[in-house]
N, C-alpha and C positions, 0 to 999 in steps of 0.2 A: 857540406857540412855546414853549420848555422856559426858562424863566429863568437868568438866566446864576449863576453858585453864586455863596454868600457867601465874599469875602476877607477872612480874619482873619490876623489878625497876633499870633502870640503871643512877649510879650515878660517875661522869668523868668529870672534869673540863675538856677536849677536846671537842669541839664543832663534831669533827669529828667521834671521839671514840663514841659518842653518837648516829652522825647520823647514821652507817657503823654499830653497835650494836642491834640498833633500830631497819635498816630492816631485818638484821639476823632472830631476834629474828619475829618482824609482819608476814613473812616467813610463821612461821612454824604453821598448821593449831590446834595446841594445846598447841601453847604461844600468847600471846597480850602483848604487851606494856602498862605498868598499864602509866611510870612514867619515866621520865626525871632528874636529877636535876646537877647543875653545882661541888656543891659542897655537905656535908653531910649537914650543915645545911638548906641548902632550902630540903633536900630529909624530913627533920624529918617536915618540914611542911608540907609537900606533903603527906606524911603517918599518917598526924593525918587524914586527911579524905576517905584516900583507903590506906588498909596496903599490902605492897604484900605480895608472894606467895616467890618469889628470888629475892636477890638482887645482881647486877652485881655491883662491888664496885670494881674503883682507891686505890691507896696509898698516892700517892703526890701531894695533893692537897691544895688549902689557904683556908684560916678561922679553918679548924680544918680536917686535918688528916686521911686516910679511916681505917688505926690501931684502934684511938683514939675512929671515929664513931660503929665501930665491936667492940669493949670492951661495948661501952657504950650497946650498940643493947643486948648485949647477956648475958648482967646481967640487961636488963630490960626485954628483949622481944625478948626472942631467933628465929632467925629468916636465914635458907640457906644462907648461901653467897660465890657467888663465887669473886675471885678479882681477877681483868685482869688490870697486870700490868709490866712493867718496870722489870727483871729477871735478872737486873745490878746493880753491886755496889753494894748500900744501897736500891732498889726497890729489889733485891732479899731478902735479911736479912728481912725485912719488910715486904714479903712474909713468911718468916717463923715464923716468928710472927704469921703475920697472920692466918696461920693453928693453931698454939700452940693456941687462942686464941677462935679456934672455924670455921673456916671456913669452909664450903668442901671442896674447892679446887681451883685449883690459872691454869689460861689461862695468858700465857707468851705474849702479846706486847714489836716490839722492840721499841730505842730511836726514831726511821726515820722508814719514810715509812711504817706509822702506818696504812694508811688507805687500800694500797690497802694491806698488813698483812693479816690486818681483815675480810675483803672480803675473799679471799683464805683462809683461816682458821678458817672459819663462822660456819663448820660441828663440830667444836674443843669447839666452844664460845655453841654455842646451845645442844650439849652432853654434857656439863658441868652444864648449866643449869638443863636440863632433870635429868643428878645424883641428882642436888643441890634440885631438888620439891620431890624427894621421899629419900632423906635423912631421920635418924631419932631424928629430933629436932622438935619439937612441937613450936609452931603449924604447921603440915608438911605434905600437902595427897600425897598418894601412885597418881602415873600417871601410867597408862597402853600405852608404845607405842611399836607401830608395828616394827618388827624387818625391818634391812635392810640387802641387802646381802654386804657379808663381807668375805671377804676370814678365812676358821680356821684352826686347828691343819692338819686335815684333808686331806687340800690340796698340803700338803709338802710333801717331801719324806722322810726315816721315818729315812733312813741311818743303820748302821751295829749298831749291838748289840753286845755287847764283850762280853770275857768271865764273869763269875761269879768274884764280885767285890775281894770274900776271904777277906785278913785280912787287906784290908782298912780299913783309920779309915773314920766313919761315916762322913756324913755330913747333912746336914740341907737344906731345901730351904723353899722361905715363898713368898707368892707370895700376891699381897695387890693391892684395888684401891681409890676410893671415902672412906676418914674419916683415908686411911692406916696411914697417915704421926704420927696421933695419937692413933690410933692401935700400930703400928710399933716400939714409943716410949715405949709403957707402957708395949710390951713385951721386948725388948732388954737390955732397963732398970734393970730389976728384974736377970740379968740371972750374972752367974759367969764366970769366965774368963776362966776356962776352958772349958768350951762347945764346942763342937765339930765346925769345920769352920762351915759358915752360912752364903749362896747364896741369894739374895734378888732384888723379882722384883716389885717396886712401883711407880705405872704408875703416869710418872713426867715430863713435858714437857724440851725440853734439856737443857742444862745449869742450873737448880737448884739442882740436883740430888750431886752434889758435896757436894756443902752448907748444904745440907739436910744429907749427911752423917758428914761434919764435927761435925754441929750441935749436934747430934747424939753421936760422938764419944765423945764429953764430960762430955756426962752426964749418959754413961754408961762405968761398967767397963771393958767389952771389948772393941776391940778394932776397929772404922769401919769405912769405908772410901769406898769412889763411882773406881769399880771398875776399871781396867785396861786391856787392853788383857793381857794374860799370867799372871795374878796373881794367883802367890798360894794360893789355899784354902786349911789353917793354924787355929787350934784350939785360942775359944780365938778372932777371928776377922771375921767381918758382910761386906761385899763384897755388895755393892749395885749398881742397875742396870746403866748405865750414862741413862740420859734420851735421846730420838731419834736411840736408838741403844739394838737388843736383848743381852740379856745375856745366854751362855752355858757352863753346866761343862762337860769336859775334864781329862782324866784322864792318866799318863805316869806311868816309873816306879817306880817313885821318889813320886807319890798320883795324887790329884786330883789340875788344874789348871782352869781358865775360859778363854775362849770364848767371848770375845767383836765384835760384828760382826753386817753389817749390814742385810738389810732385807727386806721386806714387810710385810707392816701392816699387823698382823695375830688378829681378831678378832678387829680388828679398832684400835688395841695397836701398837709401839712399842717404849721400852722393854717387849713382852710379855710374859706373866706367863706361857703358853702353850706349846709355846719355852722352856722356863728353866726346865720346870717342865720335857717334853721327854725325853731332856739332859739326866738328874739327873734317869730318870731310866734305861738309858741305861747306863748309866758309873754310877751310885752306887749301884741299883737294891734293895737289903734287907738293905743293911747299911747304906739308907735314911730315911729321917723322910718327908712330906711334910705337909708344912699350911697354909691352904687358909681363909684368913679375908675379913672383908670388901670391898664390890667391889659393883660399878653395872655390870650388863651381866653375862657373863658368862666364862671368860679367867680365864685360870687356870682349868678349869673342867674335862674337858679332858684329860690337860698332868699328872694331879692329877689319872683320875684312872689309865692310864699306869702307873707311879710311885707305885701305890697299885697292880697291875697285876706282875709290876714287885718283890711284897714281900716289899714293905718298907713301915713300920707304915706313916698313914694320920689320919692331923685332920683340922678337920672345926668350923670354930668360931660362938658359937651360935645364935641365932636370937637376942635375947636378950642385947645383945652387940651391938650389927654390928648399923654403920651407916646405912648401904645400904645390904641389906640382896639379896644379887644378887650374886656374884660368890659363897660364903659357899651355898646356897640351888641349884644352880645347880650342883655345886660335888656330894651337897647328894644326888640329885636325883639323878645321873648315876650310884651313890656302890660305890664312890672317897674315900667320910669318915671312919673314921675304930672309931676316938676319935671326937663327940662335948666337945667343953670346951666353956665357959663365958670364956670373954678375959682376964678376971683377972686372970683365972686359966692354963692356955696355953706359959704362961714363963716355971711353973712349971712340966708341960707337959712335956716340950721337956728337959727340964734337968733329969726326971725322966727317960724318953727315952736314954739317951746319957748314963745311969751310968747301966742300966737293965742289964745281963748276954746276949749275943750274943743267936740265935738261931743257930742250929746245918744246916750248910748249908744243 
């Protein structure tokens, strides 16, 4: 028996956004537009008649802003929410607050040219809605989605493998997606400032990661910032891949640094966890720890397997704490995960690995 379609409500004060988003959702065989509303108060009236599976929500609206509505929703009846908002100025700050309040993900929209942008990027919106529909938030249904053709890590050249890293410092690579903003905060805020350098891919839109990194920097003992090309990987520092660019680990006689590079979407993402993990496998080998956490899809599974094959330690987030048990599950199925830990134990696992004696080469 076919699954019932995902019922989507679109709440945005722009008639153009409601129209274009509705067309994108209605074109999907596994989705339908349950209702649209120009602001949260209208939405609440309509939700009394029929409750959506996923809400696409703007932040800046009249009468009641989206953040207030989201907090009310999560307190009274948690429902997966995708924020569709400008990531400029106040919109970016509010979107970060929305993720902290329980939104599943954020889709960017510009201040101008919204109609053409949303038409061009409708696949991103649809993918975000599908991910939200499978998020671990009650009440949520798991929705099976047929895979689409995509570039994977196997479509990229492998490149040279350097000689063993020997006495180079240890390095930690973390990959996550849907639900990952909260997961990263939960892990990074537990770390002391003497942990090895950390490189992170969190699937995020361009223009959003700098503010996200700044927010984490204010919460953590370690330093956190958006990665820039050539940044050194140093103890007590986490570098987060910029949205819209791949992040790769490199090394020279002074140690590790990062490359921030353009390239094709890998597993439909840029940055891609697989791209980062492959570079870590080649540059750091057994001096690395790879961690894969909550997220939809399989980005990172092949790269984490390459890390494990190169002698790295690997951790996968346990199903019971994942918002979406997609990426860790795929990595486990490929034999890429050495240890399975719930989210609240991953930080301690990272610290224990960093302080354990090195294995002989």
